[in-house]
C-alpha positions as CSV (number, residue, x, y, z in Angstrom):
1,M,80.7,86.2,80.7
2,E,83.2,88.8,79.4
3,F,85.5,86.3,77.9
4,L,82.9,85.6,75.2
5,K,83.6,89.0,73.7
6,T,87.0,88.0,72.6
7,I,85.7,84.9,70.8
8,F,82.5,86.3,69.3
9,E,83.6,89.9,68.6
10,C,82.1,91.9,65.8
11,K,85.2,93.3,64.0
12,I,83.2,96.4,63.0
13,C,82.0,97.7,66.3
14,N,84.5,95.7,68.5
15,D,81.7,94.5,70.7
16,I,80.1,91.1,71.1
17,L,77.9,90.1,68.1
18,K,74.3,91.2,68.4
19,A,71.7,89.6,66.1
20,A,74.5,88.1,64.1
21,F,74.5,87.8,60.3
22,K,76.8,85.4,58.5
23,L,78.2,86.8,55.2
24,P,79.0,84.5,52.2
25,C,82.7,85.4,52.8
26,D,82.3,83.6,56.1
27,H,82.6,86.7,58.3
28,S,80.0,87.5,60.9
29,I,78.7,90.9,61.8
30,C,75.9,92.6,63.8
31,K,72.7,93.1,62.0
32,A,72.9,96.8,62.7
33,H,75.8,97.2,60.3
34,I,74.0,95.9,57.2
35,T,73.0,98.8,54.9
36,K,69.8,99.1,52.9
37,S,71.6,99.3,49.6
38,T,71.4,96.4,47.0
39,I,75.1,95.5,47.3
40,F,76.8,95.1,50.7
41,T,80.6,95.3,50.9
42,C,82.3,93.4,53.8
43,K,84.5,95.9,55.6
44,L,86.9,93.1,56.6
45,C,87.8,91.6,53.3
46,R,86.1,94.0,50.9
47,S,84.0,91.2,49.3
48,R,80.8,92.3,47.7
49,H,77.5,90.5,48.3
50,L,73.9,91.0,47.3
51,T,72.0,92.2,50.4
52,D,69.2,89.7,49.7
53,D,71.7,86.9,50.1
54,L,72.7,87.9,53.7
55,K,71.1,85.5,56.3
56,P,71.0,85.5,60.0
57,H,73.6,83.3,61.7
58,T,71.1,80.9,63.2
59,A,73.6,78.6,65.0
60,L,75.3,81.6,66.6
61,N,72.1,83.4,67.6
62,N,70.7,80.2,69.1
63,L,73.9,79.9,71.2
64,F,73.6,83.5,72.3
65,G,70.0,82.8,73.3
66,T,71.1,79.9,75.5
67,I,73.9,81.9,77.1
68,G,71.4,84.7,77.7
69,R,69.1,82.4,79.6
70,I,72.0,81.1,81.7
71,E,73.1,84.6,82.6
72,A,69.5,85.4,83.6
73,S,69.6,82.4,86.0
74,F,72.8,83.8,87.4
75,R,71.2,87.2,88.0
76,R,68.2,85.6,89.7
77,F,70.6,83.7,92.0
78,D,72.5,86.9,92.8
79,L,69.2,88.5,93.9
80,I,68.5,85.5,96.2
81,K,72.0,85.5,97.5
82,E,72.5,89.2,98.1
83,R,68.9,90.3,98.8
84,P,66.8,87.2,99.8
85,Y,64.2,89.4,101.5
86,E,63.6,91.2,98.3
87,F,63.2,87.9,96.4
88,I,60.5,86.8,98.9
89,D,58.8,90.3,98.6
90,L,58.7,90.1,94.8
91,Y,57.2,86.7,94.8
92,I,54.5,87.6,97.3
93,E,53.8,90.9,95.6
94,E,53.3,89.1,92.3
95,L,50.8,86.8,93.8
96,R,49.1,89.6,95.6
97,N,48.8,91.6,92.3
98,K,47.2,88.5,90.6
99,I,44.6,88.3,93.4
100,D,43.8,92.1,93.3
101,L,43.5,92.0,89.5
102,K,41.2,89.0,89.6
103,R,39.1,90.6,92.3
104,E,38.5,93.7,90.1
105,E,37.7,91.5,87.1
106,I,35.2,89.4,89.0
107,K,33.5,92.4,90.5
108,L,33.2,94.0,87.1
109,E,31.7,90.8,85.8
110,V,29.1,90.8,88.6
111,E,28.2,94.4,87.9
112,Q,27.8,93.7,84.2
113,K,25.6,90.7,84.8
114,S,23.3,92.5,87.2
115,D,23.1,95.5,85.0
116,K,22.1,93.3,82.0
117,I,19.3,91.7,84.0
118,L,17.9,95.0,85.1
119,Q,18.2,96.4,81.5
120,D,16.3,93.4,80.1
121,L,13.6,93.9,82.7
122,A,13.2,97.6,81.9
123,Y,12.8,96.6,78.3
124,L,10.1,94.1,79.1
125,E,8.3,96.6,81.4
126,K,8.3,99.2,78.7
127,D,7.3,97.1,75.7
128,S,4.9,94.5,77.3
129,S,1.1,94.6,77.0
130,H,-1.9,92.6,78.2
131,F,-1.4,90.3,75.3
132,V,1.3,87.6,75.6
133,T,3.2,87.3,72.4
134,F,5.7,84.5,71.7
135,N,8.7,86.8,71.6
136,L,7.7,88.5,74.8
137,K,7.3,85.1,76.6
138,K,10.7,84.0,75.2
139,D,12.3,87.2,76.5
140,M,10.7,86.6,79.9
141,D,11.9,83.0,80.0
142,N,15.4,84.2,79.3
143,L,15.2,86.8,81.9
144,L,14.1,84.4,84.6
145,A,16.8,81.9,83.6
146,N,19.5,84.6,83.9
147,L,18.0,85.7,87.2
148,A,18.0,82.1,88.6
149,E,21.6,81.8,87.6
150,F,22.6,85.1,89.1
151,T,20.8,84.6,92.4
152,N,21.8,80.9,92.5
153,D,18.2,80.2,93.4
154,E,16.5,78.3,90.6
155,K,13.4,77.3,92.7
156,H,12.5,80.8,93.6
157,W,12.2,81.8,89.9
158,K,10.8,78.5,88.6
159,I,7.3,79.9,88.6
160,G,7.6,80.5,84.9
161,S,6.7,83.5,82.7
162,A,3.1,82.6,82.1
163,S,2.0,83.4,85.6
164,Y,3.4,86.9,85.4
165,F,1.3,87.6,82.4
166,A,-1.8,86.0,83.8
167,Q,-2.6,89.2,85.8
168,P,-0.5,91.8,84.5
169,L,2.2,92.0,87.2
170,I,5.3,93.1,85.3
171,K,5.6,96.2,87.5
172,K,5.4,94.2,90.7
173,L,7.9,91.8,89.2
174,S,10.2,94.7,88.4
175,N,10.2,95.9,92.0
176,L,10.9,92.4,93.2
177,V,13.7,91.7,90.7
178,N,15.4,95.1,91.3
179,E,15.5,94.4,95.1
180,E,16.7,90.8,94.6
181,V,19.4,91.7,92.1
182,E,20.8,94.6,94.1
183,F,20.8,92.4,97.3
184,K,22.6,89.6,95.5
185,K,25.1,91.9,93.8
186,D,26.0,93.5,97.2
187,E,26.3,90.1,98.8
188,L,28.6,88.8,96.1
189,I,30.9,91.8,96.1
190,T,31.1,91.7,99.9
191,T,32.0,88.0,99.8
192,I,34.6,88.6,97.0
193,D,36.2,91.5,99.0
194,E,36.3,89.5,102.2
195,S,37.8,86.5,100.5
196,C,40.5,88.7,98.9
197,I,41.4,90.3,102.2
198,E,41.6,86.9,103.9
199,L,43.9,85.5,101.2
200,I,46.1,88.6,101.2
201,D,46.4,88.4,105.0
202,D,47.5,84.8,104.7
203,L,50.1,85.9,102.2
204,E,51.5,88.5,104.6
205,E,51.7,85.9,107.4
206,Y,53.4,83.5,104.9
207,K,55.9,86.2,103.9
208,K,56.8,86.9,107.6
209,L,57.3,83.2,108.2
210,C,59.6,82.9,105.1
211,N,61.6,85.8,106.3
212,D,61.9,84.3,109.8
213,K,63.2,81.0,108.4
214,L,65.8,82.5,106.1
215,D,68.7,81.4,108.3
216,F,67.8,77.8,107.8
217,T,68.1,78.1,104.0
218,K,71.6,79.7,104.1
219,S,73.3,76.3,103.6
220,F,71.3,75.8,100.3
221,V,72.4,79.2,99.1
222,D,76.0,78.4,99.8
223,L,75.7,75.1,98.0
224,M,74.2,76.8,95.0
225,D,76.9,79.5,95.0
226,D,79.5,76.7,94.7
227,K,77.6,75.1,91.8
228,I,77.4,78.3,89.9
229,S,81.1,79.0,90.3
230,T,81.7,75.5,88.9
231,I,79.3,76.1,86.0
232,K,81.1,79.4,85.1
233,D,84.5,77.7,85.0
234,T,83.1,74.8,82.9
235,I,81.6,77.2,80.3
236,E,84.9,79.1,80.1
237,V,86.9,75.9,79.5
238,L,84.3,74.8,76.9
239,F,85.0,77.9,74.8
240,E,88.7,77.9,75.3
241,Q,88.9,74.4,73.9
242,M,87.0,75.3,70.7
243,D,89.7,74.9,68.0
244,D,87.6,76.3,65.3
245,I,84.5,78.5,65.2
246,N,82.0,76.9,62.7
247,D,78.4,75.8,62.7
248,Y,79.3,72.3,63.9
249,T,81.3,73.5,66.9
250,I,78.8,76.2,67.7
251,N,75.8,73.7,67.6
252,H,77.8,71.3,69.7
253,A,78.5,74.0,72.3
254,N,74.9,75.0,72.3
255,R,73.7,71.4,73.0
256,L,76.1,71.1,76.0
257,L,75.0,74.5,77.3
258,I,71.3,73.5,77.1
259,K,72.0,70.6,79.4
260,V,73.9,73.0,81.7
261,L,70.9,75.3,81.7
262,T,68.4,72.5,82.4
263,N,70.3,71.4,85.4
264,L,70.9,74.9,86.6
265,N,67.2,75.7,86.4
266,K,66.3,72.6,88.3
267,D,68.7,73.6,91.1
268,M,67.3,77.2,91.0
269,I,63.7,76.0,91.3
270,S,64.6,73.8,94.2
271,L,66.4,76.7,95.9
272,R,63.4,79.1,95.4
273,N,61.0,76.4,96.7
274,E,63.2,75.9,99.8
275,I,63.2,79.6,100.6
276,L,59.4,79.7,100.1
277,L,59.1,76.8,102.6
278,N,57.7,74.5,99.9
279,R,54.3,76.4,100.0
280,G,54.5,78.3,96.7
281,F,52.1,75.8,95.0
282,E,49.6,76.0,97.9
283,F,49.2,79.7,97.4
284,E,49.2,79.6,93.6
285,K,46.3,77.1,93.9
286,K,44.4,79.4,96.3
287,Q,44.8,82.3,93.8
288,F,43.7,80.1,90.9
289,N,40.5,78.9,92.8
290,Y,39.7,82.4,94.3
291,P,36.9,83.1,95.0
292,E,35.4,79.7,95.9
293,L,31.7,80.5,95.2
294,D,29.0,78.5,93.5
295,Y,28.3,81.5,91.4
296,F,31.7,81.0,89.6
297,K,31.5,77.2,89.3
298,E,31.6,77.5,85.5
299,K,34.6,79.9,85.4
300,N,36.9,77.0,84.5
301,K,35.0,76.2,81.3
302,G,35.1,78.0,78.0
303,T,34.5,77.6,74.3
304,L,37.0,78.8,71.6
305,H,36.1,79.3,68.0
306,M,38.3,79.7,64.9
307,I,38.0,79.8,61.1
308,V,41.2,78.7,59.3
309,K,41.6,80.3,55.9
310,N,43.9,79.7,52.9
311,V,44.0,76.0,53.8
312,S,45.3,74.6,50.5
313,S,48.4,76.8,50.6
314,Y,49.6,74.8,53.7
315,E,49.6,71.3,52.2
316,F,53.3,71.3,51.4
317,S,54.4,73.4,54.3
318,K,57.1,71.8,56.4
319,S,55.6,73.3,59.5
320,K,53.1,76.1,59.9
321,V,51.1,77.3,62.9
322,I,48.0,79.5,62.6
323,L,46.9,81.3,65.7
324,G,43.3,82.3,66.6
325,E,42.1,85.1,68.8
326,K,42.3,84.6,72.6
327,S,39.5,84.8,75.1
328,P,39.7,84.3,78.9
329,I,39.0,81.1,80.9
330,N,39.3,81.7,84.6
331,Y,40.7,85.1,83.6
332,I,43.6,83.5,81.8
333,P,43.8,84.2,78.0
334,F,43.4,81.1,75.9
335,G,43.5,80.7,72.2
336,I,43.6,77.9,69.6
337,G,46.6,77.0,67.5
338,V,46.3,75.0,64.3
339,K,49.4,73.3,63.1
340,F,50.1,72.1,59.5
341,Y,53.0,69.7,59.5
342,K,54.3,66.4,58.1
343,S,54.6,63.0,59.7
344,N,57.9,61.1,59.6
345,R,56.7,59.5,56.4
346,G,56.1,63.0,54.9
347,I,52.3,62.8,55.1
348,P,50.6,66.2,55.6
349,L,48.7,66.4,58.9
350,I,46.7,68.9,60.9
351,G,47.0,69.3,64.6
352,V,45.3,71.5,67.2
353,G,46.5,72.8,70.5
354,L,45.7,75.3,73.2
355,I,47.8,78.5,73.1
356,F,48.3,80.0,76.6
357,E,51.1,81.1,78.8
358,N,51.5,79.6,82.3
359,K,52.9,82.3,84.6
360,Y,52.8,80.2,87.7
361,E,56.1,79.4,89.3
362,F,55.4,75.9,90.7
363,S,52.1,74.8,89.1
364,G,51.0,73.3,85.9
365,I,47.7,74.1,84.3
366,V,45.9,71.0,83.2
367,A,43.1,71.4,80.6
368,S,40.8,68.9,79.0
369,C,39.9,69.8,75.4
370,T,37.3,68.5,72.9
371,V,37.8,69.7,69.3
372,H,34.8,69.8,67.0
373,L,35.1,70.3,63.2
374,I,32.0,72.1,61.8
375,N,30.2,70.5,58.9
376,Q,30.0,73.2,56.2
377,V,26.9,71.7,54.6
378,D,24.5,71.8,57.6
379,K,26.8,73.5,60.3
380,S,26.6,70.5,62.6
381,E,29.4,69.3,64.9
382,R,29.8,65.7,63.9
383,F,33.5,65.2,64.2
384,S,35.1,65.5,67.6
385,K,38.4,64.5,69.3
386,S,39.3,64.9,73.0
387,F,42.7,65.1,74.7
388,I,44.3,66.4,77.9
389,Q,46.8,69.3,77.7
390,N,49.3,70.2,80.4
391,C,51.1,73.5,80.1
392,K,54.4,73.9,81.8
393,R,55.4,77.4,80.6
394,I,54.4,78.3,77.0
395,N,52.5,75.5,75.2
396,H,54.1,74.0,72.1
397,Y,51.9,70.8,72.2
398,F,49.6,70.0,69.3
399,K,47.3,66.9,69.0
400,K,46.9,65.4,65.6
401,I,43.3,65.8,64.5
402,V,43.0,64.7,60.9
403,L,45.0,64.0,57.8
404,F,45.2,67.0,55.4
405,R,43.7,65.0,52.5
406,E,40.9,63.6,54.7
407,L,39.9,67.2,55.6
408,I,40.0,68.4,52.0
409,G,37.8,65.6,50.8
410,S,35.2,66.0,53.5
411,D,32.2,68.2,54.3
412,Y,34.2,70.0,56.9
413,Y,36.2,71.8,54.2
414,D,34.7,74.9,52.6
415,S,36.1,74.7,49.1
416,K,34.6,78.0,48.0
417,N,36.4,79.9,50.8
418,D,39.3,77.5,51.1
419,S,38.7,77.3,54.9
420,F,37.5,75.1,57.7
421,E,35.9,75.9,61.0
422,L,36.4,74.4,64.5
423,I,35.2,74.9,68.0
424,V,37.2,73.7,71.1
425,N,35.5,73.2,74.4
426,V,37.9,73.7,77.2
427,E,37.7,72.8,80.9
428,L,40.6,73.7,83.3
429,E,41.1,70.9,85.8
430,D,42.7,72.9,88.5
431,L,46.4,73.4,89.0
432,K,48.8,70.5,89.4
433,L,52.0,70.5,91.4
434,R,54.8,69.9,88.8
435,S,57.9,67.9,89.3
436,I,61.3,69.6,89.0
437,N,61.6,68.1,85.5
438,D,58.3,69.7,84.4
439,L,59.2,73.1,85.8
440,V,62.0,73.8,83.3
């Protein structure tokens, strides 16, 4: 939208404003022109300002952000219009890359688990004696439990550790376990590879079908082309009618453009879905559930841990989010976010939410969460709160957990370290087909 340059031009570089700063003299310039000296002199009116007093032009930068997203949607449409085969190829290739990456991550996990069992067994074989000690029996019980989980055959290994020490048969057990683990590892990796090949073959067939049906979607592309032309004209008229450029008119224009962007994205998603024959969600769900093996039945569950420090400093914060480290659940990075904020009455609250990015095009990730606050006196988990979280794109949702003052006055607060500790149990409840409103 070249016409914007004449309206929002930086008078220093004669280009459209980038990372705009608003000076006290009411001129706006690009951030790049601000010097590091203590005093900044406006090159337009020669007014002198303290550099520390210069602030970003928030309203204008928000407007440019909205315009940038609209232009990005225009570029995506141009790709679909001019090179629809390339759009289909890119979408299929992205799904294929996700499947390939997940396959390698899963195979690595299988290798690591099998190696761990064999290493533990080698340790037992080396350090065991004819006398059964408590620690040795405990190690054997852990080994057999891991082996039962890995081979998915609990009955086979339910014989218990005591019988292995009754004669000593650790060497015989070692040979048996080595053979069993290697067999199960090879079986799992073969199944993982075969499932991957089958899924990718389905994607190739799907891509061919989408390409063959492109002629049937031409009318949708033409309709979208007309809509975008109308949107461009509407935007140009909007700025031509701005009598004065100030924060009020800029914010008003931004609100109108956000509505334009929302409707534009809905139409773009409908168009992409039409070109993909309304099967995008189907293949995203297959990728999410791959590989469908009992061995990975727990992959959608995970536990996240976080210690929040400097708690007292956030009591009077208008809004502050503290982020914890991320760990994978179903190979998707998840983390905890703790939000300190105030209610409409000004009461300080603490909320908790999952922090994760949903990179699926047509699917929502639904997760059930249970938050546990850890008692700092005896380290128990006596407080808990559960909720469902649905992530459309990047999550910004936080569930109120406790009042700030309630936490400070409880055993869940560590006054010595000014901190509190929480654990969040997460279970992903599969993907969910999102409505058009949820996709934007």
